[in-house]
Backbone as a ProteinNet text record, in pm:
[ID]
protein_1_A
[PRIMARY]
MAHAVSFPSRTPSEHRDLAFWMKRTLEELAELRSNPTADTVHDIRVALRRCRSVAAAIQEIDPHPDWQEMRDCARKLFPGNDGMVETASSRT
[TERTIARY]
603.6	740.5	783.4	898.5	951.2	1028.4	1015.5	1087.8	1174.3	1290.6	1379.3	1335.3	1323.7	1285.2	1394.4	1440.7	1544.7	1481.3	1528.1	1483.7	1595.2	1561.2	1666.6	1752.6	1881.5	1972.6	1980.7	1932.3	1936.7	1798.7	1774.4	1646.2	1649.2	1534	1531.9	1593.9	1659.2	1728.3	1630.8	1510.7	1412.4	1306.2	1282.4	1176.4	1085.4	965.1	873.3	769.2	797.2	708.5	619.2	547.7	455.5	527.7	643.5	718.7	755.8	793.4	826.7	707	589.3	471.6	417.9	432.9	389.5	478.5	609.1	700.2	670.3	643.9	613.6	485.8	387.4	262.8	289	372.3	404.8	478.9	568.9	641.5	545.5	453.6	356.7	260.4	226.1	139.4	208	336.2	411	415.6	434.6	436.8	299.4	194.5	59	29.4	74.7	50.7	123.1	239.5	315	285.1	236	214.9	91.3	-28.4	-150.5	-188.6	-123.1	-154.5	-223.5	-278.9	-345.6	-246.6	-123.1	-22.5	10	17.7	47.6	-66.5	-189.3	-305.6	-302.1	-272.5	-263.9	-157	-40.6	69.5	34.9	-31.9	-65.9	-176.4	-268.5	-373.4	-314.8	-216.2	-149.7	-76.4	-2.4	71.3	-23.7	-134.9	-233.9	-296.5	-328.7	-389.1	-292.9	-165.8	-67.6	-50.1	-55	-51.2	-169.3	-286.5	-406.2	-398.8	-341.4	-329	-234	-120.7	-25.1	-88.9	-159	-224.8	-330.7	-404	-505.7	-440.6	-326.7	-256.6	-205	-149.2	-98.4	-213.4	-326.8	-443.6	-491.4	-468.9	-506.3	-424.9	-301	-212.2	-225.8	-233.9	-241.2	-371.4	-475.6	-606.4	-620.3	-511	-518.8	-600.6	-686.6	-772.7	-696.9	-572.1	-495.9	-478.5	-473.6	-458.3	-581.3	-699.2	-821.4	-827.3	-784.7	-782.9	-688.8	-573.2	-478.9	-540.5	-608.7	-674	-783.3	-860.9	-967.6	-911	-800.3	-737.6	-691.6	-635.3	-590.4	-709.7	-821.4	-940.8	-998.9	-992.4	-1049.8	-960.7	-835.1	-742.3	-792.7	-850.3	-906.2	-1049.3	-1142.3	-1281.3	-1327.2	-1389	-1435.1	-1320.9	-1211.6	-1093.2	-1112.9	-1222.9	-1248.4	-1264.9	-1323.5	-1336.2	-1202.6	-1107.3	-974.2	-908.1	-929.7	-869	-920.5	-1051	-1109.7	-1056.3	-1046.7	-997.6	-852.9	-769.7	-628.7	-611.6	-692.1	-681.4	-722.2	-819.3	-865.6	-764.3	-672.4	-570.6	-455.2	-439.5	-324.6	-352.3
-3452.3	-3414.1	-3313.1	-3331.8	-3243.2	-3129	-3012.3	-2894	-2841.2	-2796.3	-2736.7	-2593.3	-2559.6	-2424.9	-2370	-2250.9	-2192.1	-2091.6	-2092.5	-1999.5	-1900.7	-1778.6	-1682.2	-1737.1	-1718	-1772.2	-1686.9	-1564.3	-1478.5	-1419.7	-1387.5	-1328.1	-1179	-1119.5	-974.5	-898.1	-788.4	-712	-636.2	-609.4	-538.1	-634.2	-632.7	-713.5	-618.3	-601.9	-505.7	-579.3	-592.3	-663.3	-564.7	-614.7	-531.6	-416.9	-444.6	-339	-226.2	-261.6	-160.3	-69.8	-129.7	-50.2	29	-25.4	50.7	174	155.7	269.9	371.3	321.8	409.6	489	426.2	494.8	609.9	587.8	695.1	809.1	774.3	878.7	959.6	890.8	959.3	1044.7	998.6	1077.4	1207.2	1199.5	1320	1416.3	1361.2	1443.1	1505.7	1428.7	1479.9	1597.3	1586.2	1694.8	1823	1810.1	1930	1977.3	1886.7	1920.8	1847.3	1895.5	1823.3	1842.8	1767.6	1773.2	1643.2	1642.7	1522.1	1405.6	1433.7	1328	1268.3	1351.8	1303.8	1217.5	1259.5	1180.4	1045.2	1045.8	920.7	828.7	883.6	802.4	737.7	810.9	751.3	647	671	571.5	442.5	453	334.5	259.2	331	266.4	196	260.9	198.7	75.1	85	-28.5	-147.1	-119.9	-229.1	-290.1	-208.8	-262.6	-356.5	-311.5	-392.4	-522.1	-515.9	-635.8	-737.4	-690.3	-780.4	-841.4	-761	-811.8	-915.5	-893.8	-991.1	-1123.8	-1116.9	-1239.1	-1313.6	-1240.8	-1304.5	-1362.3	-1294.3	-1340.4	-1476.5	-1506.2	-1637.3	-1748.9	-1717.8	-1816.8	-1814.4	-1695.1	-1675.2	-1601.9	-1673.3	-1610	-1529.3	-1485.1	-1406.9	-1279.8	-1241.2	-1123.7	-991.4	-985.2	-860.8	-820.1	-918.2	-884.3	-810.1	-856.9	-788	-649.4	-638.7	-508.1	-411.5	-463	-378.5	-330.8	-420.8	-383.5	-279.5	-298.8	-203.1	-66.4	-65.6	62.6	138	66.4	130.6	187.7	117.9	165.4	288.9	289.9	400.3	523.8	509.1	620.6	740.7	715.9	823	789.2	805.8	776.8	874.5	821.7	906.7	973.5	901.4	964.3	1008.2	973.4	1024.8	1176.2	1228.6	1372.7	1439.8	1365.5	1421.2	1454.4	1370.8	1394.6	1524.9	1546.7	1670.5	1791	1780.6	1891.6	1923.5	1820.6	1841.1	1895.9	1846.1	1894.4	2039.4	2081.3	2219.1	2316.9	2268.8	2354.5	2380.9	2295.2	2310.3	2407.7
-2407.4	-2433.3	-2327.2	-2272	-2167.9	-2231.5	-2170.9	-2218.1	-2104.9	-2139.9	-2040.6	-2014.9	-1888.9	-1849	-1759.7	-1791.9	-1707	-1611.3	-1490.9	-1388.9	-1360.4	-1324.3	-1290.6	-1177.2	-1187.9	-1087.5	-962.3	-967.8	-849.5	-824.6	-702.1	-667	-699	-719.5	-745.6	-629.5	-661.7	-558.5	-468.2	-517.5	-436.8	-388.2	-259.1	-200.9	-124.4	-170.5	-110	-27.8	99.6	190.4	266	362.6	438.8	508.5	565.9	635	538	416.4	316.2	289.7	267.2	232.7	351.1	472.8	590.7	609.1	591.1	601.5	491.3	372.8	259.8	287.3	349.7	383.4	478.6	579.2	673.4	604.8	513.1	438.4	351.8	286.5	200.5	282.8	402.6	490.4	530.3	563.4	597.6	478.7	359.6	238	212.9	236.1	215.9	308.1	432	527.6	488.1	427.6	390.7	248.1	164.2	24.3	-29	2.6	-35.9	-183.3	-270	-412.6	-453.2	-572.2	-622.6	-634.3	-674.2	-685.1	-548.8	-447.7	-313.1	-260.9	-285.4	-244.7	-315.3	-443	-518.8	-459.4	-429.6	-377.2	-244.6	-155.6	-26.3	-41.9	-132.7	-155.5	-210.9	-300.2	-354.7	-243.7	-160.6	-51.4	45	78.8	168.2	103.8	-23.4	-93.2	-95.1	-112	-113.1	25.1	128.6	266.1	288.4	246.5	265.2	184.6	65.2	-18.5	43.9	94.2	159	283.8	362.2	483.1	447.4	339.6	297.5	258.3	190.3	151.3	274.5	368.9	490.6	572.6	570.8	646.7	595.9	469	414.1	480.2	516.8	578.2	729.7	786	931.1	962.6	1003.9	1023.8	1152.3	1209.4	1333.5	1308.8	1403.6	1383.9	1368.1	1408.6	1394.5	1248	1157.2	1015.6	964.4	1005.3	963.8	1026.4	1152.1	1218.8	1146	1102.9	1029.3	898	828.4	702.4	727.6	834.1	866.3	902.1	976	1012.6	888.4	794.1	670.1	594.1	597.5	528.2	597.9	731	809.3	813.1	773.2	780.8	703	587.5	505.7	466.6	559.3	521.2	413.8	311.9	203	131.2	105.9	48.5	-96.4	-159.5	-294.5	-290.7	-184.2	-169.4	-148.4	-93.5	-72.5	-205	-305.1	-435.5	-492.1	-481.4	-532.7	-456.6	-325.3	-243.9	-278.5	-286.4	-317.6	-458.4	-551.2	-688.1	-702.4	-622.8	-632.9	-574.3	-490.6	-431	-525.4	-626.8	-716.1	-827.9
[MASK]
++++++++++++++++++++++++++++++++++++++++++++++++++++++++++++++++++++++++++++++++++++++++++++

């Protein structure tokens, strides 16, 4: 038996692509440098994780080595970033 399914007639107004998350990462990095709190560390880690996730998805379609390099750079940006959370938290 067939069922009628309705789809939204308009696309969501917000589209968060790789460029959005890369810009957000830079903004969060600037905030981290001026205000190193646990919340700021969390925000930059989320932005970096989302950049890496988008790059991984694109890498499935476009296997160019630059995508892996971008993911590696994001990972290397904060080596051992778990210690950063403790450091930032102890400052607050």
